[in-house]
C-alpha positions, 0 to 999 in steps of 0.5 A: 695506825699511821703513829704506830708505823711511823714509830716503828720506822723511826726504831728501825732507822736508829738501827740502820742509817747515814752519811760520812764523818771526818776527823777535822771538819766539824761539818761532817764529823761533828766532833764533840766541842771539847777535846775529852769527856770525863766521867767522875766517880767515887774513886778515879776520873775515867777520861772519854776518848775523842770519837775517830781521833785514834787514827788518821783518817784523811785517806777516806773517799769523801772526807777532808784530807787536810791534818790541820786547820789553819783557820783555827781559834778558841771559839771559831774554825774558819772554813774557805773553798772554792773550786774552778772547774773546765770541762769539755764535752766530745759532744761540744754542745752548742748551748754549753750546757752540762745534762746529768750533773750536779757537780758540773753546769757549764761545757767548755768554760771556766766555770766556779762551781762553789766559793764557800765561805764560813765556819764553825763557832763552838763556846763550851758545849753550844756549837753552831755551822754556816757556810754560804754557797756561790757559785753554779751549785747554787743553781743547779743543786736546788733546781729539782727542788719542787717542795719550794713551790708550795705556799708562798715566801720563796724558799729557793731563793731564802736558801740556795746560797746556804750549804750548811746552816745549823746550831745545837749543843753537845752533851756530855754523855757516852762519848758524846751526843750533838743535837743540831737542827738547820741545813746539813750534809746528807753524804748519802752515796759516799762522795762528799757535796765539797770535791776537794774531798773526793777521789774523783770529781765527777760522781758516779751515779749513786752519789749523783743522784742521792740527796747533798743536803737536808733540812731538819734535825740531826742527833749524833750519838757517839757510842764509842770513840769508833762507832756513831749512830746518827738518827735525823727528823728531816722536811724531806728527801733533798727539799727545803719544804715538805710535799706532803704532811709527814716529815722524812726520817732516817739515820746513819751508822758509821763504824771505824773499828781500826784506821785502815776500814770503815763501814757505813749505812744509811737509810731513808723513808718518807713521802716525797712526791707532789699531791701523792701522800700514799707514795712512800720512798725507801732508801738503804745506802751502803759502803765500806772502804778499805786501805790495803796498803800503806808505806811511807818509805816506798814511792807508793805510799798508800792503796785503797778502795771504796764498795758503795751500793744503794738498793730503794724503791716507790710504792703507793699511788699508783706505783709498786716498788720492785715488781709491776703489778696490773692494779697498783701499778709499774715497778718503780725502784732504784738500784746502783753500785760503784767501786774506786780504787785510789792510789798516793805516791810521792809522799802524798802529792800525787794521786791516783783514781779509777773507778765508775758505777751503774745505775738502774731506775725505773720510773726516773724518780731520781734521775737528775732531769735535763734542762732547757727545752727538755725540761720535764719539771715547771720552772720555779717562776714561771711555771713552764716545762719544754716543748720537748720534755724528758719523760719520766712516767711511772715505768719509763726505764733509765739504765746507766754506767759510767767509769773514769780515771783521775790523776791529782797533783796536791802540792799540801793540804789545802789545794789539788789540781785535778785532770779527769777522764768521765764516760757516760752512757744511759739506756735512752737519749739523755746527755746533751748532742751538739745541738744542745738542750736550750734553742738553734743558736744556744741562747734562751733568749732566742725564741724556740721555733715549734720544729726545734728538738733538744739534741739528747744523745746517749753517751758522752766523754767527758774531759775535767780540768779543775783547782780545788781549794780548802782552808 
């Protein structure tokens, strides 16, 4: 029965699906290695169009904005990314700790969020992508993955310095089919893992609380130069290992019928709660992006918006999806949305973005947990939790909203100077207040007295300055 059920779900996930692509970066669009593919018939040879090459999609949120790669060669296309920020919270926590973000880790300090080196190899139809990951993201992103505590060999240390590592083969079928295995980006929630590709620096709850990577197999099926279907079989929901006995399944459908419009839908199904194999998770992520104005001859060159809506739930082993039940358990689901508007001006050198979103996550199963003495999950090396852990029990409520405005100066395709102001609010004390979440003096070497309580507050306003480089 389980095998039949999984087969049905896999069939559904081929119809709905996963993340986002680009025309320049192989990591996102995974364009077929050859520029064109041909079909030989009795009378003629028909050239196939390269997927998504019919238009300029550098305007998209979550997409590479470069028009060309400087590090391209016959067999290798290099990639170099550097993300440096300085951030300041109005709460001014004494331990300089940011709570509830994967883009940020340190407050009132210069921070190297990402330093990545690598690229994409291509020879005939063989392909491979490797991109290292150094900086605070190598700690911030893996910390919530407890699948690494199952068994031996310390997967967290083994994988944390790789943001992408996959290889595969390109088949000259339809407009191209790529089969890849390894670690690859997920892009559920529209925003890219790399901030140089995003309209804003701090992602809204919808993006920040959904996966940034997957570990497994993907199949990219380019049905035409305007449509891609991408199923995948993975260890789980942003997990290096597997929590239970079955892998996660899902996929993406990406459609770009014209240059000014994109629609995508992503789905996921799996069992991602430790020691609860009967608890199943379903998630649906859906976005459209529309460029509604374009004129190269005016100061305002283009205007566009992105709209995203996510819905999902967990059901079984003590929780009951969208509705509470006295026998099956409390409601445990995820509902969120976000909208952003982008203006590009001065021949592409100035960008202005404003937008925000909302979240409702009863059970808090996708909430980014606070750190330090408020940490509710066992530390990977010590197994310890905070003395005053943030509650994450079935039925615990969490509502939130955020809004931001972002100003970019882009002297060329490869460099962005960014200033941003973002306000975030939660229905419960969640963000780091002035007292921080670590200890009375803010240092983790200080013994935490019994009367110390992490200072969590319901809201924060944060100022962000960033330098983003991508070659």
